[in-house]
N, C-alpha and C positions, 0 to 999 in steps of 0.2 A: 504493499500499500503505499510505503512511503518514497518509493522510484516512481510509483504511477503519479502520484499526487506532483512531485517533481517535475517529471516529465509535461504533466497536464500544464502546471502553473508557468511552467517555462514558455512553453506552446501561446498561453493565454497573454504572458507580458508583451512577449514580441509582436503579437497580434494588436495592441494596444495603442493605437497611431497617436495617441496624444500623450502618453507615455515617453515611448520611442523621441517624440520629438524633444521634450524636456531632458530627457537621460543623456540621447543623443545629438540630436541634431543642434538645439538651442546652444550650448557649449563652444560647439565649432563655429558656429554663426558669429557668437560672442566675442569666440577668439579672433576671426579674421577682422572684424572691426576695431577690435586691440590692434593688432598689426598695423591696419590702413593708419590708425590714429597716433599711434605711438612711434612708428617707423623711423621716422625723421626729426623726433625730439632731440635725442642725443646728439644726431649728427649735425644737427645748427647748433648746439653747444660747443661741440671739439672744438678745443683749442688747435689754432693755427698758429705755424710758425712766425715768430716775430723778426722784423726787420729791426735793427739795430747798428749801430754805427761804431767804430772804436779808433781813436785819434791813433795812426801808426807812427810813433814819436820811439826815441830813443829807450826811455822808460819802459815803455810797454815791450818792446824787443827784447830787454834785459831780463824782463820777470817772467822765467819759466814757467811759474806755476798758472800765473793769471793767463798767459799766454796758450799753453797747452790745453788748459781747462775751454779755453772760450773755442779753440780749435776743433776740440771733442764736440761741445756743445751744437756744432754750426756742422759738421760733418754729412753731407749730402747722402753718405750710406749708410748713415745714423736710423735706424728706424725710431729712437727717441730724439730726433734732431728738434733741437728748442729754437735755436736762432739762425736767422741769415743776415751775415756779419759783413758790412761795409770797411775795410780798413783804408782811411784817407785820410787827409789833414784836418787839423781843427777848423778851418773856413768850412772846408767841403762839408764836415759831418754836422755844422751849425746850420749851413744853408739846408741840407734834406732834412733836419729837424724843423725847422721853419717853415718848409713847404709839405710838412706832415708824411714825407718818403720814409721816415723811421719812427719809432717810438722813441728812441734817445741815444746816447751815447755813451760811451765811457773815455776817460782820459786819465792818464796816471802822471804823475807829477814828482817831483824829486820828495815833497814833503807829504804827499796823500793822492789817493784813488776817489775819483767820485763818478756819480752816473749823474748825466743833465737830462731833464725830460721836459716836456713843454705842457702835457695834461696829466689829469689822473684818470687812470682806470685801471682795467684788468691787465692788460700787457705791460704797462709802466709798473704795477705794483709786481708782475712777474720778475720783470727785469732789476728791479731795485732788491727785490728778497733774493734772487739767485747771485747777484754780484755781492750782495753783503756776503752770503755763504762762501764764496769763492774766497774775499777778504779775510773771512775769519779762518777758512781751510790755511791760507798763505799764512796767517799769524803766528799758526800752532804750527806749521812747518819750521819756522823761523826760530820760534822757541824751543823745539825740539832739538832742531840742530846746535844751536846755541849751548844748549845742556849735555849734548852729547859731547860736542868740542871741549867744554871744561871738563868733563870726566876724563876723556883723553889726556888731559894736558895736566891733570891728579895723578893718573897714572903714569905719567911720563912716558907715552905712547908717541915716540918722534921718529920720521916725521909725520904730521898730521896732514891724510888727504882727504881736506875741505870737499871738495868735488865729491867724491864718492858719500862723504857723510852726508851731505846735503840731499845726492841722489836717492840714498837709503832711507832716509826720512821722508821723502817724498814718495818711493814706492810704497811705504807701509802706509801712509795716506790713502794714496790709490786703491791698496788692497782693502780696506776698510769698507769700500763699494760692498763687499762679496756678505759681508755681516749684516747689510738690510736686505733682509729676505721680503718681498712681495709676497705676503701671503693669500693676499687678495686673488681671486679667479679672473683671470686676462678678459673676460668681456664683462668685467664689474657692470650693473646695470640696474640704476633704480626701478627702472620699470619692469622688472622680472618680478615683483611683488604683484602686478597684477595678473600675472600667469598664474601664478602661487594661489591668487583667490579664488582663480577660475577653477583649478583642480579642485580647491577646497568647495565650490560651489557644487562642481560635479559630484564629488564624494555626498554632499547633503541631499542632492537629488535623489540618493538612493533611496530616502524617506518615503517619497513617490512611490516607487515600486514595493516598499516592503507593506506599505497601509494600503494600497491594493491588493498584494497577496493575502495581506491576514483578512481584508474584508469580506474574503470568501469564505473562512472559517465562521465569522460571527453571523449568528440568527438574524439581528438586528438590521444587518448591511446588505444581505443578496439571500436570492432563494436557495443556492448553492450552500451558503451557510446554515441555514434551515434545516437542509438535509444533511449537513454533516454533523450538526446538534444532536439529531436525531439517531444519526446511525452510531455501531456499537465500538467504532475507529477510535481510538486513541488519538486526543486532542493533539498534544505536543507533538505526536508523530507528523501530523496534518502542517501545523504552524512551524515547526522545523524544517520541513522540507519545501514549504513555501518561503521561506526565510533565505534557504539556501539557493532556490532557485533566482530570488530576487538578488541576491549577492553576485552571482554569476552575470546576469544581465548585467546588473551594476559597472562590474569590473571590466567586460566588455565593453561598455561606453567609456570609459576612462581610458582604457588601452588606447582605442581610438582617437580621443583627446590626448592624449600622448605623443602620437605617432603623426599625429597632424601637426601638431606644436614642435616636434623635433624634426623631423622632414620637410615641413611645408615653411612653416614660420620660421623653424632654425632657432628656436629656443634651446639656451644651454641650461639641463639641470645640473650641472659638475659629473663627476665620475663616481660618485657614493650611490652605485644601483641598490643596493641590499637595502641602505635606509630608508632609500627613496618608496620604495618596493613596500617596504614595513609599514612607511608610512602613509602609504595611499590605502592599504589592507586596512589598517586601523580608522583611517577615515572612512572609508568605505562602511565599516561596521560601525560606525558612531551614528552614521546619517541611518541606516536600516533599523538601529536600535530606537532612533527619535521617530521615526516611521511607527513602530510599533506602540509607541505610547499613546503618538497623534492618533492613530486607528482606536484604540482602545479607551482613550480619555475622555474623546470627542464625541457627542451621540449627535453628528449631525452628517451631511451627505458628503460625498463623495469629491464632489467639488470642492465644496467648504474647505475640507481637507486640504486639497488641493493647495486654494488659496494659502492656508495657514503655513504649509510647508515654504511654498515659493515666497511667501512674506519674510518668514524667519530666517530663510538661508538669505535672501537678500541683505536682509538687515545686519547678519551676521558677516557676509563677504563686506558689505560698506564701511564696518567698525574695521574691518582688519586689513582696509586698504583699497578694494576695488576701484572706488571712484579716486583715488589720489592717496598715496603712503601718507601724508601729511595727518589724513585722518586717524590713521594705526598710530602714528608718533602723538597725537593729540590724546587721545584716548589711554595709550600705554603710559603718558605720564600723569594725566588728569584725575582719569579713572582706571585704574590697572586692572580690578577686580572684575570689570566687564570684560575683558579680554581675555582675563583666566579662565571665565567660565564660558567664553565663545568658542562651540567647537570649531567654527571656521576660521577664527584667527589660531587656534592649536595647530593645524593642520596649514596654514599659511605662514606660521611663526616656526614650523619645522622644517618648513623647505627653506627659508630664510636662513634659519642658524645652520644648515647642512652647507648652503651656499657661501656666506660670508665668514664664517668662523670655523678655525681648525678644533675649538675646544667643543666636546658633543654635550657637553651637561645641558644645554640650553635646548638642543633637541631631545634629549631623555626626559628631559622635564613634560616638551609636549607630547612625547610618546606616552609617557604615564598619563598625563591628564586626558588622552583621548581615550586610553583603558578604563580608566576612572568613570569618565563620563558615559562610555557603553554600558559598564557594569550596572552603574545607577541607572540608566533607561531600562536595562533588561529586569531590573529587582521592580520596578515601577510598573512595568506591564505586565509583569509575572502577578505581581499583587492586583491589578485591575482585571486580568483576565480570569484570575479566581474566584473574584464577587462575583461576575458576571451570572445572572440568573435569570430565566423569563418564565413568566406565567403560561403563558403559551407560545406555539409557532406556529 
């Protein structure tokens, strides 16, 4: 009887056009709209190469640190090229700046190094920040070299190879770059949160499948439920097989959505496949358990229950950042308990934690939260199902 009901429920769910639309078509349609709306946002905000000038005098030619650093930052073969540099006289760079041909220019003198800019903006800020970092690095190299020379003199190590010491310190500073690890994903994108909420929405839409399947076992909801209630078949077998069929249908829909986002939209979910699968499985279970509670708690029509599920889900994904990551931030900062209890945010934040962090504590917090949410929903639905009695069928 278990497998017979599983097969029958599976067929009936696939034949329900309304359910298939919400579970399969709607998330893919919404994903397509997201792609059209957000595909060019980050491209428009992408940092362009900054045109700058450097006064090519003897002080610049003699300053190895600054010269080599700016050469590297302006290398056209470097994928991280930051500057496009014009090396010329003071009069020429001043003219270029006045005509807005360059963002600013660098001039080295005997007593000081300075950056000259005309306006205040993002490019000017970047130029000033980078040059200040380079000047600080140069000062660090000079101090280290001076201390090394003093140690050599104190130890009586003659003759002192000043050039070798200076180059050695310079190499040490350059090698510090390998200690600055970029642990963020190469495709770091704040619009990823939109796709995470889409997966969360698809998981919670499993509630639609669950309450539709469960309604078939309730005498006050369908003619099939009346026959089931009057039959000697154990009710828990029917409910379990119906939920399993709903789970299979839901996972097929989420798989289609994932494949669409990966191969058509080119969304990068990272490399942690098993944690992602675990998150989806638990998220889907949370959606199903929510559907069972809605099915048993509300004595209303199926269309009204559909409205409740859609309304609850859309509110949940809205609070977790679907219409803008700012909303997620506002809720997390001001009313954190809302998103802690929000199953849509648990799923969204689980993806977020996997993508942006190497530490898994935040991910497992969301996994455990989803498991607890599902368990509580199951306990509530079991209690409600046991209390259901009918005077007549």
